[in-house]
C-alpha positions, 0 to 999 in steps of 0.5 A: 599208780599215778592216779592213786598218788594223785588221790593220795596228794589230794587227800592230804591236802584236803586234810591239811586244809581242814585242819588249818581252817579248824585250828586257825580261825581266831587268826583269820583277821590277822592273816588277811591283814598280812595278805592285804597289808599292801592293798589301798585303804578305801574305807575306814571304820573309826572307834573313837574312845576316851576314858576316866573322864571323871566329870572333868567338865571345865577347861583348866590346867591340862584339861581341855573342857567338855565343849572342846572334847565334844567339838573334836568328837563331832568334827571326827564324826563329820569327816567320817560317818562311820565312826563309833564313840565309846568310853572306857569307864569312870565317867562321872565321879571326880569334879565339883560340878559332877559331884554335886549333881550326881553326874547330870551334866556328864550324861547330858554331854554323853547324849550329845556326842551320841555315845554308843557304850561304855565300860564300867570303871570302879568309881562308877560304884562310888555313889551306889549301884543305883546311879548306874542304870539311871546314867544309862537311860539319861545319857542314852547308852548302854553300860557293858560288863561281861564279868559283873554278876549279881550274887543273888541271881547268879547272872550278869547284872540287869543294868549292864550288857555283856556285848553290844553290836554296832553295824557301821560301814557295812560291818558288824563290830562288837564290844565286849565289856570288861571291868577290873577286879581291882573294883573290889578294893578300889570303891567302897566295899560296901557298895559292891558287896552284892556283886561278883567280879568274875575273871575278865580273861575267862569272860572274854574268852567265852563271849569272843568265842560266842560272837565269832562261832555264831558269825554275829560280828565281823570284828570283836573289840574289847571295851574295858576298864582294865589297866595298861602302861607302856614303857616310854623307851621300849614301847612295851605295854604291860598290865591287865590289858596286856594279859588279855591280849596274851591269853585271848587271841580271838579279839581283834583289838582292845580298849584299856583304862583305869591307869590314867595313861596313854597307851598305843601299840600292839601285844601279840598282834592285837592292837591296844589303845588307852587315851590318858584321862580327864578327856585330854586325849582321844584314842582311836582304832582305825579298821582299814578296809580295801575295795572288797571290804577286806580287812587290811589292819586295825591301826591304833593311835592316840591324839593328845588334844591337850597339847593343841588345846588352843586350835580346838573348836567348842561344840556349841550345844555342849558348851551351853550344857556346861554354861547352864550348870555352871551358872546354876552352881557358880555361887557355891563353887566360886565361894572363896573360903580362904587362902593358902600361902604355899602350895599344898602339892600332892601326888599319891605315887611320891610319898607323903605329901604336904597336902596329905599331912595337913588332911590327916592333921585335920582329921586327927584334930576333928576326931580327937585321936592320936593318929590319922591315916588316909589313902593317897588316891582319895586326894585327887589334886593339889591345892595351888597357893592363893585363893581357895574356893569351895569348888577346889576342895570338891576337886581335892576331896571328891568322895563323900568319905567320912571320918571313922574312929577306932583303937588299934593295937600297935601291930595292927597299925604297922600293918596298915601302914605297911601297905601304904608304903610304896604301894605301886598299885594304890599309892602311898598312905598319907598320915600324921600323929606317928613318925614311921622309920622304914627301910626302902630296900626291905621286902614289901610288908616288912619295911617298918623298923620303928614307930614313934608318937609325937611325944617320942614314945615308941609304939608298942605291938600290944598297946592300943592307940586311938586312930582316925581314918576314912570309911573307904579304908576302914571297910578294906578299901585299897587293900587296907586291913582294919579287922583288928580295930576295936571300938569303931565309930563312923562319925558320919562327918565327911572329911570334906566338911572337916577340911572346909570348916578348918580353913574357914576357922583359920581365915575368920582368925585372920590367918592364912593356910600355911602348914609345914612339912613334918615328915612322918614317914622317914626312910632310915634308921630311928636314931631318936633319943629315948625319952627319959622320965623325970619327976614333974618340974617347971622351968622358966623361958629365957628368950628375949624374942620368945621360945618356939614350941615345936610339934616334935623334938626337932628344929625342922618340925611344925611350930605349935606356938610361941611362949613369951620370955619368962613364962614358967612352963610345966615340963613332963618329960625330956627327949635329948636337948628338948623338954616335952610340955603340954601345950593347949592339950597337944604334946609339944617341945622346947629347947632346954638351952632357952629355959632355966 
């Protein structure tokens, strides 16, 4: 009986052991990390990453510049040869130097630092798919994307690999590439129409299992352009990268990108890092091993380089790369085209900005339309007070988007603007030519309560209005729906050129750029007095110092010009205490009190 009992217990133990090893292999590393947490770290494999570099080659503001970024990367590599350098994507588009050269200086930088691999960001597609393979060749690295398929072949695209394995420190570290599904509407839709972006979680599960089950890698890292954000108080990480960690447990760490944030922590015991943007920070995953080569832990961290920029040393080779291209492009980039008397600030997440209003005013004037709308994310930075250079305009409008004219019904215009009101994903719409009143507390898509043209007339659902936007939005970018548009015409004129021409014209007239904020998007009720249409009449200006002509029936609206005392003006309508007039082809308003 004792012998039988022993056999029975042994059998139960064996069955339990087999079940445990069958069910729990995906957590093996985490178990070993717990068991070895008190062991001494004798070896560390460093995975250094940056993300959303956006061609930020020049040192300015918080951007540390490419020479100092390379210097810090090479310092880390010199201290620990067991270091792998990767990028989480969006490497090229964004600066004048990179945009004008289609990223040549960036590729030279990536080659110099020995970049191992890069995820593919949505902005990698801004200049067309054909650029991607060239960047890979010239930068001597591989793009990784396991969830981007060619619709024609039904296979993963030829210009990216699903994974890549690095052998370093006696270990095999595999990187699986993943790209955000937001790419479908966060680049020009035309550029990705032949691509199929599959679910990154499904792709990660498949390739992680493939690599682990075939004993191809000791550690599997998701190298992604998936977004993440982190609560500054609780440390909780949310977003696409966090969802990946919750649902794909056989990956060992995640490198995130896309959201331009610093992220460092764990979700579901899986480390996640994101290294801010523009090369301002470096994220690190430290694979820590004991004396027997067993895993102790994978430690995430983010080094905010921009906070100690003065102590960073430049890499001489990369500095010479920058100087070469800067010298070549300097005559054009440093050309002063005008002067701003005020800062044209912009933040796509804070509403309609002064820069956004001015940009839309220029678009509307150039296209000859009633209304202009553009996406907040298309304007990449503010215009500071002072000299305006051509280089700054390339930074502000780094995309080569063109003006697209159309006619839209009032109901379709409303739908377009609704998409850009407090949109947490893509930011606020920028607009001019129409005053929009909305209820901030209403549900998304149902916030607008009233819309009026600058002449005070209400926008009617069934009436057509002339509108200009950019080709990115016109084709569905950022989720904007222009399917109801008629008489659509892509003018082919880049918005950047329109902005440059406007500034140059102002300068040639001896003036400076000084737009006034109108507030086209207004939270609250529409209390505008209804227009009273009266027979055309004339009035005479009785203001010794002249009478200002306003863009709207408000003393805070933009000044279009000034009528001299005694000027006879044709009145087209009335809005409360204001006369509506035509001023050089524009709707204008003058205060009744100073006329007779």
